[in-house]
C-alpha positions in Angstrom: 93.4 107.5 50.9 96.5 107.4 53.5 95.0 105.0 56.2 95.2 102.3 53.4 98.8 103.1 52.3 100.2 101.0 55.2 99.4 97.1 56.3 100.7 98.2 59.9 97.6 98.7 62.3 99.9 100.6 64.5 100.5 103.2 62.0 96.5 104.3 61.7 97.8 107.1 64.1 99.0 109.0 60.7 95.5 109.8 60.6 95.7 111.3 64.0 98.8 113.3 63.5 97.3 114.5 60.5 94.2 115.5 61.6 95.6 117.1 65.0 99.1 118.5 64.0 101.0 119.0 67.1 97.9 119.9 69.2 98.1 117.1 71.3 101.7 117.5 71.9 103.3 114.3 70.2 102.0 112.4 73.1 100.2 109.8 71.3 100.7 106.0 71.8 99.9 103.0 69.7 96.7 102.1 69.2 94.7 99.3 70.0 95.2 96.8 67.3 97.7 95.0 68.6 97.1 92.0 67.0 100.6 92.2 65.2 102.1 92.3 68.0 100.5 88.7 69.1 102.1 87.7 65.6 105.5 88.9 66.5 105.2 87.0 69.8 104.2 83.5 68.4 107.3 81.8 68.7 107.5 83.1 72.1 103.9 81.5 73.0 103.7 78.7 71.2 105.5 76.6 73.9 102.7 77.5 75.7 99.8 76.0 73.5 97.0 74.7 75.8 99.5 74.2 78.5 99.8 78.3 78.6 96.1 78.9 78.4 95.2 76.2 81.2 98.1 78.2 83.3 96.6 81.6 82.3 93.0 80.6 83.7 95.2 79.2 87.1 96.1 82.8 87.5 92.8 84.1 87.0 91.8 81.7 89.8 94.6 81.9 92.2 94.4 85.7 92.0 90.7 85.8 92.9 91.2 83.0 95.7 93.0 85.4 97.7 92.0 85.3 101.4 90.5 88.9 103.1 90.5 91.0 100.2 87.5 93.3 100.1 86.2 96.0 96.9 86.3 99.2 98.5 85.6 100.8 94.8 84.3 99.8 91.6 83.7 102.8 88.3 83.8 102.7 84.9 86.1 99.2 84.9 88.1 100.8 88.1 88.4 98.6 90.9 90.0 98.9 94.3 90.6 96.0 96.3 92.2 95.6 100.0 93.7 92.7 101.1 95.1 92.3 104.6 98.2 90.8 104.8 97.4 87.4 107.8 100.6 88.0 109.7 101.7 91.6 110.6 99.0 93.3 110.0 99.4 95.4 106.8 97.1 95.9 104.2 97.7 95.7 99.9 95.7 97.6 97.8 95.3 96.4 94.2 94.3 99.1 91.9 93.0 97.3 89.0 91.9 98.7 85.4 89.9 96.3 83.8 88.3 98.5 80.8 89.1 95.4 78.7 87.2 96.1 75.9 88.8 99.3 75.2 92.1 97.4 76.1 92.8 100.2 79.1 93.0 103.0 77.1 93.2 106.6 78.6 90.3 108.9 78.1 88.5 111.4 80.4 86.1 108.4 82.1 88.8 106.4 82.7 91.5 109.1 84.2 88.5 110.1 86.1 87.6 106.5 87.7 91.5 106.1 88.3 91.2 109.6 90.7 88.3 108.5 92.5 89.9 105.0 93.2 92.6 107.1 94.9 90.9 109.2 96.5 89.0 106.1 98.2 93.1 104.9 99.1 93.2 108.1 100.6 90.1 108.3 102.8 88.0 104.9 103.2 87.6 104.6 106.7 89.4 100.9 106.6 93.2 103.2 105.5 92.7 105.7 107.1 94.4 104.9 110.4 97.2 102.6 109.1 100.4 103.3 107.6 101.2 99.9 106.8 100.0 99.9 103.4 101.3 99.2 99.8 99.8 99.4 96.6 99.7 97.2 93.3 98.7 98.4 90.0 97.4 95.9 87.6 95.4 95.0 83.9 94.7 91.5 85.7 90.5 91.1 86.4 90.0 89.9 90.7 86.6 89.6 89.9 85.8 86.6 92.2 82.1 86.5 91.7 82.7 82.8 89.9 83.9 79.8 91.5 86.9 78.5 90.5 85.4 75.6 88.8 83.5 77.7 86.4 85.2 78.7 82.7 87.1 81.9 83.1 89.1 83.8 80.1 92.5 83.6 80.2 94.0 87.2 81.9 93.6 90.1 79.5 96.8 90.8 77.4 96.9 94.7 78.0 97.8 96.8 81.1 97.4 99.8 79.4 97.4 100.3 75.6 98.1 104.3 75.4 95.7 107.1 74.8 91.6 106.4 74.0 92.4 107.3 70.1 88.6 106.8 69.2 88.2 109.6 72.1 90.9 112.0 70.9 89.4 111.7 66.8 86.4 113.3 68.3 87.6 115.9 70.9 90.4 117.3 69.0 90.4 120.6 71.1 90.6 119.0 74.0 92.9 116.5 73.4 95.8 118.6 75.5 93.7 119.3 78.6 93.1 115.6 78.8 96.6 114.4 78.7 97.2 117.4 81.4 94.4 115.8 83.7 96.0 112.4 83.6 99.8 113.4 83.7 98.5 115.8 87.2 95.3 113.1 88.6 97.1 110.0 88.0 100.7 109.7 87.2 101.9 112.6 89.6 99.4 111.1 92.5 100.8 107.7 92.1 104.4 108.9 91.5 104.6 110.4 95.0 102.2 108.0 96.8 103.1 107.7 100.5 103.4 104.1 100.3 105.1 101.8 97.9 103.7 100.8 94.9 104.4 97.6 92.8 102.9 97.6 89.0 102.0 93.9 87.6 102.3 94.2 83.9 99.7 91.3 83.1 100.6 92.6 78.6 101.2 95.6 76.6 102.4 99.0 78.6 102.4 101.1 75.5 102.9 104.6 76.1 100.6 106.0 78.5 100.8 102.3 79.7 104.4 102.4 80.4 104.2 106.2 82.0 101.6 104.4 84.4 104.2 101.4 85.2 107.1 104.1 85.7 105.0 106.3 87.9 105.3 103.1 90.3 108.1 102.2 92.6 108.5 98.9 91.2 107.7 97.3 88.0 107.1 92.8 87.7 106.2 91.5 83.9 104.7 88.8 82.4 106.7 86.4 80.1 105.6 85.5 76.5 103.5 88.0 75.5 103.2 92.1 75.9 105.8 94.5 75.4 106.6 97.9 76.9 107.6 100.8 74.6 108.3 104.6 74.1 106.0 105.2 70.4 106.7 108.4 69.7 109.2 108.2 67.7 107.6 106.1 65.5 104.9 108.1 65.5 106.5 111.4 63.6 105.9 113.3 67.2 108.0 114.4 70.2 107.2 113.9 74.4 105.6 115.9 76.7 107.7 117.4 79.3 106.1 115.4 81.7 106.9 112.1 80.2 110.1 112.5 79.1 111.0 113.7 82.9 109.9 110.6 84.3 110.9 108.4 81.7 114.7 110.1 83.0 113.7 109.8 86.5 113.1 106.0 86.3 115.8 105.0 84.1 118.0 104.8 86.8 120.5 101.6 87.0 119.2 100.3 84.2 121.7 98.4 82.2 125.0 96.7 83.8 127.1 99.1 84.9 124.5 102.0 85.2 125.6 105.7 83.7 126.4 105.3 80.2 124.1 102.1 80.3 121.1 104.5 81.6 121.7 106.9 78.6 121.9 104.4 76.0 118.0 102.7 77.1 117.0 106.1 77.0 118.4 106.7 73.8 117.4 103.4 72.0 114.1 103.3 73.9 112.6 107.0 72.9 114.7 107.7 69.6 114.0 104.5 67.9 110.2 103.6 69.7 111.6 100.0 70.2 109.7 97.4 71.4 111.2 95.6 74.8 109.8 92.1 75.8 110.0 91.2 79.5 113.7 89.7 78.7 114.6 92.6 77.4 113.0 95.2 79.7 114.3 93.0 82.8 118.2 93.6 80.9 117.7 97.6 80.4 116.5 98.0 83.8 112.9 98.9 83.0 111.2 96.0 85.1 112.7 94.9 88.4 111.2 91.1 87.6 109.5 88.7 85.0 107.1 85.7 85.2 104.8 83.2 83.9 101.4 85.2 83.7 99.9 82.3 85.8 102.8 83.6 89.1 102.6 87.4 88.4 99.7 88.0 90.8 101.0 86.7 93.4 105.2 87.6 93.0 103.2 91.4 93.1 101.4 90.9 96.1 105.0 88.9 97.6 106.9 92.1 96.5 104.2 95.0 98.0 104.0 92.6 101.0 107.7 92.7 101.4 107.9 96.7 100.9 104.9 97.5 103.7 106.5 100.0 105.8 106.2 98.6 109.2 105.7 94.7 108.7 107.8 94.4 105.5 110.5 97.0 106.1 110.6 97.6 109.8 110.5 101.2 109.7 109.5 101.5 113.2 109.0 105.8 112.8 107.2 105.7 109.4 105.5 109.0 108.2 103.7 109.0 105.1 104.0 112.3 104.8 107.4 112.1 104.6 107.6 109.3 102.9 105.9 111.3 99.8 107.8 114.1 100.2 111.1 112.1 99.6 109.8 111.1 96.5 108.9 114.2 95.6 112.8 115.0 96.3 113.8 112.1 94.3 112.0 112.8 91.4 111.6 116.2 91.7 111.9 117.4 88.1 109.5 114.9 87.0 107.0 115.6 89.5 106.9 119.2 88.4 106.6 118.6 85.3 103.5 115.9 85.1 101.7 117.9 88.4 102.1 121.1 87.1 103.2 121.0 83.3 101.2 121.9 80.1 101.2 120.0 77.3 101.7 122.8 74.5 104.7 124.5 76.2 107.5 124.3 74.0 110.1 122.1 75.9 112.5 123.8 78.5 115.4 122.5 80.5 113.3 123.5 83.7 109.7 124.2 84.2 
């Protein structure tokens, strides 16, 4: 069997590609067996040792100890929290993707749960009458059911590891519609949310995970563990129109000098399937900051609080509808392709 020709677990995608051909439009993400990534990151992570594990547990505890946090939604491993900022009255939402047994891969159940959480963010009575909001999207667990003295596992090492290969292998004919639902229901929606958004990357953000991060306005990534990657070239596949336009829209100002540097990042990242650790991702302009995992949620929270439209930015006449429309104007091609594009369409310069 061809599955035994390669020791690299990532090339298990070849089996899927042969099964589906181009039916899934070449939008396949790295498989969930990322143990090889950990080995490649071993040198970086060795300095953590037991201290690193302890600090990760502190990160989990500190996130759980935030005051004034209320859970508004919980379904299928997706949770929505609201935290009131003590000074100024704004609210920071946290969309936590906690399907850790599946490494947060994207499938219909996960997509549906995320869409439902976003619906709650739009309509919950606690949030309906305030414009002073921001949202964090993360794979960190914010379960505060246990006391800080209880043993806790370290924070998960996957933000989102892409599309669900197991589901795709069993549902070949439904793969295009699943990807389209993810693009229109999750990515397009996060892209133009009527308030600022921050992705807190607690680990690997591969393929679909990278696109969730790019849909957010700002990105902060943990150091020492985790990659961001466009994996399609490595798998012998093309990008879908929506993923390509989102990448072009958000890889702007990357690198010193902009312009040609932006093109270099897209060329290198997409055409070589390069894996970017946090430092390389920062230098390429793919993220806005990096920090140890024990500081990640706090860093993202402070960034989100600083971007609260009224209390953070002082936008006295802030209009959420206009803010969302402004994002559509900024990212027109990406929004149009994500919201209305079809996975099997031949790429066009415009839809």
